[in-house]
C-alpha positions, 0 to 999 in steps of 0.5 A: 377387641376379643376374638368373638368380636373380631369374628363378627367384623370379619364375617360382616366384611366378607358378606359385604365384599361378596355383595353384588348389584343387579348386574352381578358386579361386586358392590365394592370393586375388587381393587377396593376390597381391603384385606383384613389384617388380624393382629393378636398374640399367638394361640387366640384362635384366629385360625379357628374363627376363619373355619367357623366363618366359612362354615356359617357363610357356606363358602370355601376356605384356603389357609396357608402359614406364610412362614412355610413359604419361599419366594418361589412357592408363593410367587411361582417359578421363573421361566424364560419365554421368547417374545417379539417386540417391534420386530425385535426378539427378546427372552423374557422372564415370566413366572408359573402360577403361585402354589397359593393361587393354584390351590384356590382353583383346585378347591373351586374345581373339586368343591364346586364352590366359587367364592371363599376366603384366602387366609394367610397366617403369620403374614408379617413373618415372611422371609426377606426374599418374599417380603416385597412380593407379599407387600405387593400382594396385599396392595394389588392381590397379585402373586407374580402375574396371577391375580386371585380369582374374583369372589375370594376375600383375603384375610391375614393374621400376624403376631405383634413384635413382642411375641415374635422376633421375626416380625416385620412391621408394615410401612404406612402405605401397606397399612393404609390398604388393610382393615386392621383388627387388634385382638386380645385374650378374653376368658369369658369369650373363650368360655362360650367357645369351650362350652360348644367345643366340649373342653374338659370340665377340669380345665374350665373350672380351673380357669374360672378360679384362676382367670389370670392363667388363661393367657399368660406370657412372661420373661423368666431367667430361663427364657420366655414362658407362655400359656395360650388358649390353644394350649388349654384346648389341646391339653383338654383333648389329651386329658380326655383321651388319657382318661378313656385309656385310664392313663395317668395325667401328670406334670410331664404331660401337662408341661407339653402343652403349658409352657409355665412351670408354676401354672403346670404345678397348680393345674396338676394339683387342682386336677387331682383335687377335681378327681377326688371331688368327682369320686367323693360326691358321686355326680351320677347319684346326684343327677339321678335324684339320690344324693347321699347325706354325706354329699349334701352335708359336705357340699353345704359346709364346703369352701366356695372353690369346692362348691364351684368345682362341684357345680361345674362337674354337675353342669358338665355332666348335665350339659354334655347329655343335653348337647348329645340329645340336641345333636341327635335331634338335629341328626334325626330332623335332617335324616327325616328329610332324606327319608321323605325324599326316599318316600317320594322317589318310591311313590313316583317310581314306575317299578315297585321291585325291592331292587328299585328301593335299594337303588334309591337308598344307595343314591341318597347315601352317595348324594350325601357323601358327595355333599360331605366331600365337597364341603370338606374340599372347601374347608367349610365342614364343621365337626358337628356337621361332619358327625351329623352327615356321617350318621345319616350316611351310616343309617342309609347304608345300614338300611340298604343292607337290611332291605337287601337281606330282608324278606320284603318284596316291593318298595312299600315294604322297603319303606315300611322297614326303613321307617320302623328303623327310623322310629326306633331311633326317634323313640330312643331320642325321646327317652333320652330327652326325658332323662335329660329333663329329669337330670336337670330337675334333680340338679336344681333340687340339689342346688336348692337344698344345699346352696339355696339362693346363693351365688351358686344358684346364680351361677347355675342359672347363668351357665344354663342361659349362656350355653347354646345347647342348654338354652335351646333345650330349655326353650324347646322343652321348658323347665319350671325349675329354671324359670322359677329361679331365673325370675327370682334372681331377676327380681332380686336384682331389680330390688337391689337396683331400687335400693341402690337408687334410694341410697343415692337419693340420700333421703 
C-alpha cells in the first residue's frame, strides 16, 4: 500500500482502540490492542503521517527512534530493593521507570491530553542487549515493571532488511501479535502531500517528467546510491531559502540531499532550464492578463516537456496565492470567534473602564498561548495551526497595545477600535480573493489560446481539482472557466468511452 493508505489504516486503528463502552472501558481490551508495525523503505514519510494523525485526532504523540536507546534508557536503571518473603530477607533487583514511559507521563501532565500514540521508529534495528526487552514490550506493552498508560496506542516502524544491515527479523510469535502494514513509495500520493506542504515547483515538475527518480535505490561500484521522498522535501526547503538569499543552487548543494550522482546532474540541468523558462515567459505578466506575443508564440510551438514546465510554474504561482488566501480566511474566521468572546465579555462586565477591556484582550491572548503550548507539548500542533494561532495571538497583542495607547475611554470604544482593525484585515482578504479569481481566469484564458483543449488543459483542470486549496476555493467562490472545461473534458471522456464500446461490438 502507499503511505496515504497506511495513514488511513493507522488512523482507523487508533480510533477503534480508543473507543469505549458506556462504562468507560475500552471496547478492545488493552492486552488485545495489537501494536501497528509500519514496514517500509526509509524516507517515505512514516514519521510525518504519525504527526498528521495526532493532529487530526486531537491526541498526543510521543516519538522515539529506538536506535538511539540502550537497554538502560529503554528499560530503566537497575537498583537493589530490600524485601521480606516468608520471614526471610532478600535483596531484589528492580528497575527505575523507562525514559520512554516517563516521557508519556510528562506529556500528559504538561499538555493535559491523556490519550495518544507512542511511536517507536526503527524498531527492528535495536541493539542486541535491548532486543529481548523490545520483543517483550511489543507483546505485553511493558518496559521492565512499568506498563504504558491506558489510552496510549503503540505504533512502530522499521525498514526491510534490504535497506538496513542491522535489521533483526521478528519471530513468528512476535509477528503474530502485530498489525503489519507494508508501505511502498508512490509519487502520486506524495504529490498530494507536496501540494499541501508547498514543495518547490521545480522539484514537482522534475519528478512529473522523471517519476522513476522519485524513489531510487541501487547498488553501484562505489556503494549504495539512494534518492528518497525525505531527500526531495529537504532539498525543496533549502532551494527556497537559497533563492530568498540569491544564492546559487549547484550540484554540490543538491548532492547533499540526493545520493545519486546521475540524478543530481539531471536535476541541476533541469533546475537551470526551469529558471530560464521562468525568466523568459514572465509568469506574473501571464497571470495579470498581459502575456507577451513572444510568450504565446513560444508556448504554442514548445515541446510537451517545456509546456508542462510552464503550466507547472503558472499553477504553482496561482495555487500559492490561493493557499495563502484560504489560510488567511481561516485565520480571520477563528479570530472572529475570539472577538465575539471579547464583545460578550465587554457586554457582561460590570466595569466599562478601558483597563477592563485591556485585561480582556490580555486574557484572550494568554488563553490562546496556553492552547498552543498544550498542543505543542502533545506533539499535536500542525504547522498551519501554529501559523494561524500565532497570527491570532499577534493580532490580540497588537490590539491591546493600540487600546492602551489610544484615546478611547471605555470598553465600547475599545471594542470599536478592535473591530475596525479586524475589518481592515477582512477588506484586505477580500481584495486578495478578487486578485486570486482574476489570476485564475487569466490562467485559463492563456491556456485556451495557447493549448486549446489539449492534454495541457486536462492537466490544468485535474491539478485544480486534486489540490486541496484550489478545490475549496473554487467550491466557495466558483469559476466559470473551470466549470466549462471540466464539463467539456468529462463529455469528451464519455464520448471516448462510447466510441470504445461501439468498437468492441464490431458492428
